[in-house]
Every structure is written in C-alpha cells, then in structure tokens.
C-alpha positions in Angstrom: 30.6 313.4 80.3 28.2 311.7 82.8 25.1 312.8 80.8 26.6 311.4 77.6 27.3 308.1 79.3 23.8 308.0 80.7 22.4 308.8 77.2 24.4 305.9 75.7 23.2 303.6 78.5 19.6 304.6 77.8 20.0 304.1 74.1 21.5 300.7 74.7 18.6 299.8 77.0 16.1 300.9 74.4 17.9 298.8 71.8 17.8 295.8 74.1 14.1 296.3 74.8 13.3 296.6 71.1 15.3 293.5 70.3 13.4 291.6 73.0 10.1 292.9 71.6 11.0 291.8 68.1 12.2 288.5 69.4 9.0 288.0 71.3 6.9 289.0 68.3 8.8 286.7 66.0 8.5 283.9 68.6 4.7 284.5 68.9 4.3 284.5 65.1 6.3 281.3 64.8 4.3 279.8 67.5 1.0 280.8 65.8 2.3 279.4 62.5 3.3 276.2 64.2 -0.2 275.9 65.7 -1.9 276.4 62.4 0.5 274.0 60.7 -0.2 271.4 63.3 -3.9 271.9 63.0 -3.7 271.5 59.2 -1.5 268.4 59.6 -4.1 266.9 62.0 -6.9 267.6 59.6 -4.9 266.2 56.8 -4.0 263.1 58.8 -7.7 262.5 59.8 -8.7 262.9 56.2 -6.0 260.6 54.9 -6.9 257.9 57.4 -10.2 257.4 55.7 -10.3 255.1 52.6 -10.5 256.8 49.3 -14.0 255.4 48.6 -15.2 256.5 52.0 -14.1 260.1 51.4 -15.8 260.0 48.0 -19.0 258.8 49.5 -18.9 261.6 52.1 -18.2 264.1 49.4 -21.3 262.9 47.5 -23.4 263.0 50.6 -22.3 266.5 51.5 -22.9 267.8 47.9 -26.5 266.6 47.9 -27.0 268.0 51.4 -25.6 271.4 50.5 -27.7 271.4 47.3 -30.9 270.8 49.3 -30.0 273.4 51.9 -29.1 275.9 49.1 -32.3 275.3 47.3 -34.4 276.0 50.4 -32.2 279.1 51.1 -32.6 280.3 47.6 -36.4 280.1 47.8 -36.5 281.9 51.1 -33.9 284.6 50.2 -35.5 285.4 46.8 -39.1 284.9 47.8 -39.3 281.9 45.6 -38.9 284.0 42.4 -37.8 281.1 40.2 -41.2 279.5 40.7 -42.7 282.0 38.2 -40.7 280.3 35.3 -40.3 276.8 36.7 -41.6 273.8 34.8 -44.7 272.4 36.5 -43.9 268.8 35.7 -42.5 266.9 38.7 -41.3 263.8 36.9 -39.5 261.1 38.8 -37.5 260.4 35.7 -36.3 264.0 35.5 -35.2 263.8 39.2 -33.3 260.6 38.6 -31.6 261.9 35.4 -30.6 265.1 37.2 -29.3 263.2 40.2 -27.5 260.7 38.0 -25.8 263.5 36.1 -24.6 265.2 39.2 -23.2 261.9 40.5 -21.4 261.4 37.2 -19.8 264.9 37.4 -18.7 264.3 41.0 -17.3 260.8 40.0 -15.5 262.4 37.1 -14.0 265.0 39.4 -13.0 262.5 42.1 -11.3 259.9 39.9 -10.0 262.5 37.6 -7.9 263.9 40.5 -9.7 267.3 40.5 -9.6 269.4 43.6 -12.0 271.9 45.1 -11.0 274.7 42.7 -11.5 272.4 39.7 -15.0 271.5 40.8 -15.9 275.1 41.6 -14.8 276.1 38.1 -16.6 273.2 36.5 -19.8 274.1 38.4 -19.6 277.7 37.3 -19.0 276.7 33.7 -22.0 274.3 33.8 -24.5 276.5 35.6 -23.5 279.9 34.3 -25.4 279.6 31.0 -28.6 278.9 32.8 -28.1 281.8 35.3 -27.4 284.1 32.3 -30.6 282.9 30.5 -32.7 283.5 33.5 -31.3 287.0 34.3 -31.2 288.4 30.7 -34.1 286.8 28.9 -36.5 285.8 31.6 -36.3 288.9 33.7 -35.2 287.2 36.9 -33.3 289.6 39.2 -29.5 289.5 39.0 -29.5 288.8 42.7 -31.6 285.7 42.3 -29.5 284.5 39.4 -26.3 285.2 41.3 -27.5 283.3 44.4 -28.5 280.4 42.2 -25.0 280.3 40.6 -23.1 280.8 43.9 -25.1 278.1 45.7 -24.3 275.6 43.0 -20.6 276.5 43.0 -20.4 276.2 46.8 -22.1 272.8 46.8 -19.4 271.4 44.5 -16.5 273.3 46.0 -16.9 272.6 49.8 -17.0 268.7 49.6 -13.8 268.5 47.5 -12.1 271.2 49.7 -12.7 269.1 52.8 -12.0 265.6 51.4 -9.5 266.2 48.6 -6.2 268.0 49.1 -5.4 270.9 46.8 -3.3 270.1 43.8 0.2 271.6 43.5 -1.1 273.7 40.6 -3.7 275.5 42.7 -1.8 275.7 46.0 1.3 276.9 44.1 3.4 274.6 46.3 7.2 274.9 46.1 8.6 272.7 43.4 5.6 273.0 41.2 6.7 273.2 37.5 6.3 276.7 36.1 5.2 278.0 39.5 6.3 281.5 38.6 3.6 281.5 35.9 0.7 280.5 38.0 1.5 283.0 40.8 2.1 285.9 38.5 -0.8 288.3 38.9 -0.4 289.8 35.5 -0.5 286.5 33.7 -3.6 285.5 35.8 -5.4 288.7 34.8 -4.4 288.5 31.1 -5.3 284.8 30.7 -8.7 285.4 32.4 -9.4 288.4 30.2 -8.5 286.4 27.1 -10.7 283.4 28.0 -13.6 285.8 28.9 -13.2 287.6 25.6 -13.5 284.4 23.7 -16.7 283.5 25.5 -18.0 287.0 24.9 -17.2 287.0 21.2 -18.8 283.5 20.6 -22.0 284.6 22.4 -22.1 287.9 20.5 -21.8 286.1 17.1 -24.6 283.7 18.1 -26.8 286.6 19.1 -26.1 288.4 15.8 -27.0 285.4 13.7 -29.3 282.4 14.7 -29.9 282.8 18.4 -32.8 285.3 18.4 -34.8 283.0 16.0 -34.1 280.0 18.1 -35.3 281.8 21.3 -38.5 282.9 19.6 -39.4 279.5 18.1 -38.2 277.1 20.7 -38.5 279.0 24.0 -42.2 279.2 24.4 -43.5 282.4 26.2 -40.0 283.7 26.7 -40.5 287.3 28.0 -38.0 289.0 25.7 -35.3 288.3 23.0 -34.3 292.0 22.7 -30.9 291.4 24.5 -30.0 289.0 21.7 -31.2 291.2 18.8 -29.5 294.3 20.3 -26.3 292.6 21.5 -23.1 294.5 21.3 -19.6 293.2 21.7 -18.5 293.0 25.4 -22.0 294.2 26.3 -20.6 297.7 26.8 -23.3 300.3 27.7 -26.2 297.8 27.4 -25.5 294.5 29.1 -22.9 294.8 31.9 -24.1 291.4 33.2 -22.8 289.9 30.0 -19.4 291.4 30.6 -19.4 290.3 34.2 -20.4 286.7 33.4 -17.8 286.5 30.6 -15.1 287.5 33.0 -16.3 284.9 35.5 -16.2 282.3 32.8 -12.7 283.4 31.9 -11.5 283.0 35.5 -13.1 279.6 35.7 -11.6 278.4 32.4 -8.2 279.7 33.3 -8.4 277.9 36.7 -9.7 274.6 35.2 -7.6 274.4 32.0 -4.7 276.8 31.9 -3.3 276.4 35.4 -3.1 272.5 35.3 -1.8 272.8 31.8 1.2 274.9 32.5 2.1 273.1 35.7 2.2 269.7 34.1 5.9 268.5 33.9 7.5 266.7 31.0 7.4 262.9 31.2 9.3 260.0 29.7 6.4 259.6 27.3 7.2 263.0 25.9 10.8 261.9 25.1 9.5 258.7 23.5 7.0 260.6 21.4 9.7 263.0 20.3 12.0 260.1 19.2 9.2 258.3 17.3 10.4 257.0 14.0 7.5 256.2 11.6 9.9 254.3 9.3 10.7 251.6 11.8 7.4 251.7 13.7 4.6 249.1 13.2 1.2 250.1 11.7 -0.4 250.0 15.2 2.3 252.2 16.7 1.9 254.7 13.8 -1.8 254.8 14.2 -1.5 255.2 18.0 1.1 258.0 17.6 -1.1 259.9 15.1 -4.2 259.6 17.3 -2.6 260.3 20.7 1.0 261.1 20.2 0.8 264.4 21.9 2.9 265.9 24.7 1.6 265.3 28.3 0.7 269.0 28.5 -1.4 268.8 25.4 -3.1 265.7 26.7 -4.0 267.5 29.9 -5.5 270.4 27.9 -7.5 268.0 25.7 -8.9 266.1 28.6 -9.8 269.1 30.6 -11.3 271.0 27.7 -13.4 267.9 26.8 -14.6 267.6 30.4 -15.5 271.3 30.5 -17.4 271.1 27.1 -19.2 268.0 28.2 -20.2 269.4 31.6 -21.4 272.7 30.0 -23.4 271.1 27.2 -25.2 268.4 29.2 -25.8 270.4 32.3 -27.2 273.4 30.4 -29.4 271.1 28.3 -30.8 269.3 31.4 -31.3 272.5 33.4 -33.3 274.1 30.5 -35.4 271.1 29.7 -36.1 269.9 33.2 -36.6 273.2 35.1 -37.6 276.0 32.8 -41.2 276.1 31.5 -41.7 276.3 27.8 -38.2 275.3 26.7 -38.2 272.8 23.9 -35.5 270.2 23.4 -34.2 271.7 20.2 -34.0 275.2 21.8 -32.2 273.8 24.8 -29.7 272.0 22.6 -28.9 275.1 20.6 -28.5 277.2 23.7 -26.2 274.6 25.2 -24.3 274.2 22.0 -23.5 277.9 21.9 -21.8 277.7 25.4 -20.2 274.4 24.6 -18.6 276.0 21.5 -17.4 278.9 23.5 -15.8 276.5 26.0 -14.1 274.6 23.2 -12.8 277.8 21.6 -11.5 279.0 25.0 -9.7 275.7 25.7 -8.0 275.9 22.3 -6.9 279.5 22.9 -5.6 278.7 26.4 -3.7 275.7 25.0 -2.1 278.1 22.4 -1.1 280.5 25.1 0.3 277.7 27.3 2.5 276.5 24.4 4.2 279.8 23.9 
C-alpha cells in the first residue's frame, strides 16, 4: 500500500515537472516571438518614419551600389569570363541609356506599389533571356550565367525588401482575399509548371521556325546555333538548362502576375461595371466601358502582364545591343520579341486560370 502511494506521488511529481517544463518552453518561445515581433516593429517604425521619396532614393542608391559590387564580384568569381564576348565600345550614351532604363524600372516598381518579390520576379524575367543566350549559344559556363542572373535579381530584391513592406499577397497575411489559394503548395506548383510550359513551348516553336536563321544572320560570330536547330520540347535529354530556366520563369511569372491577381478583392467599380446599361449610357461612357470596363482583377492582370512584357522586351534588347559583341539591332529585337511573346502568352494563361 505504501509502495503504491509512493509510486502515485512520484508520478504526480513527474507530471508536475513535465508541466513546468512545457510551461517554461512555451514561455520561452512566446518571449522569443515577442522579441522578434518587437524587432520587426522597430524596423518597420524606423522605415515608416522616412518620407516615401527618401525611401525611394535610398532604394535607388542601394540598387546601383549592389549592381556595382555584384559586377566586380562576378568578374572575380568567374575569372572575367564575360569579357570574351563583351562589346568593346564603352559609349557614354550606352551607359546613360542603361542607367536610365534601370531607374525607370525601379520607379515603375516603387510607384506601382510593387514589393521585393515583385521586383525580384521582374528582374528574373528581364535578365533571364540574356543569361540563357550566353549559356546556350555563346558557350558561357552555366555557373557564370547563373551568377550573372542571381546578382541582378538580388540587386533589385534587397532594396525593396528593406524599404518597402511586403504586400498582403506575398506575405499571405490573414484577411487577404483568396489566401487559401496563394498558400496552397499544390496550386503554387501547378501554376508555376503551367507558366513554365508556356515559356518553353513558345521558345521551342521559335527555335523550330525563324530563330536559327536570325541567329546566323544577325548575331555576328555567334559560336553555335545548334541548340536552336536541334531543340526539343521541354529540352528533355538535350538541354536541361532550357527546362530549368523555363521553370524559373514560371515561378517568377506566377509570383508577379498570378498571386496579385487572385488576391485582388472586388471593388465598387466592379458592381458599377456589372450594372452598366449601354442603352442609357452616353457615347463617352460606352467607349470608356468597352476600352476599360473590366473587373479589377482583370485590370491587375493586364497592368502586370504589360509591365512584364515591357521589362522583358526592352531589357533584353538593351542587354544584347549594349553588352554582347556582334549582336545587331534586328537580331536583338527578334530575340527580345520571342521572350516578350512568351511573357504575354503566360500572362494570358494565368489570367484564364485565375478566372476559373
């Protein structure tokens, strides 16, 4: 009887000790979470105290600083491999145009309310075609092309991450419309694969039709065009880098277009557009409704797809004509047009999926 009572007392003591341990662990975790939350709040408070234009100026300065550091690091890490295909001309006009275009993209991102993930996606979409061209057709090592791509993405991502708060769409904040869609891993994977497949198909069709001729005629001294003439769908068995880049493009397009699209709530304008009566409307109202009488979600998809197409087309053209030796203007325009077309087709496909 005594031993049974002692065992019960021991068990009770163990239970009490376990409860104290759990309570202490929970308290420690809560304390750590509280510390992190306070740190984030202080950082947010310090950032919010700065005027909007001041934060934009700092973001510009940090972007150019990171670009300079990344360029020096790229030369050191890759033993200056890109010099072998770099254009010799060091025109001041080219430098001004390149810097001006970068400022335009950053301005578009800032005043378009893009966050760090948006800018990182836009940087990948606008620098990926050049990285692919260098790796596949100019024989630059995949490591060098990858470092080139990553360094450009980071230079756009970090400034906006520091000086612009994440949107509800990318932070999946509670209360975000259709939050269950953007946090669903299956939907993320499927939409990324769909977008990547569209890019892959468009590039495959270009390679099987006009692209090899364009590369031969307008890319002087290009080392090889065989990857274009022997292209296979998805790059299976021959060009795994084509498959990898297509998937990266798919992830970027899904992040930049699909996620903001599905998390856009309905507005009063949607109800007004739905109740539009062409019989009683004026001519001006009818014209405006036909030109821009879309739902708010559709307007978001149109604006973001247009921004992605513009960034892809202009950035790719400038990178080819200003930095790669032997690339003629027509050849650069055709190469940029292929990727701009792929971006447009991807935006349309993601809009269709988002409307289901």
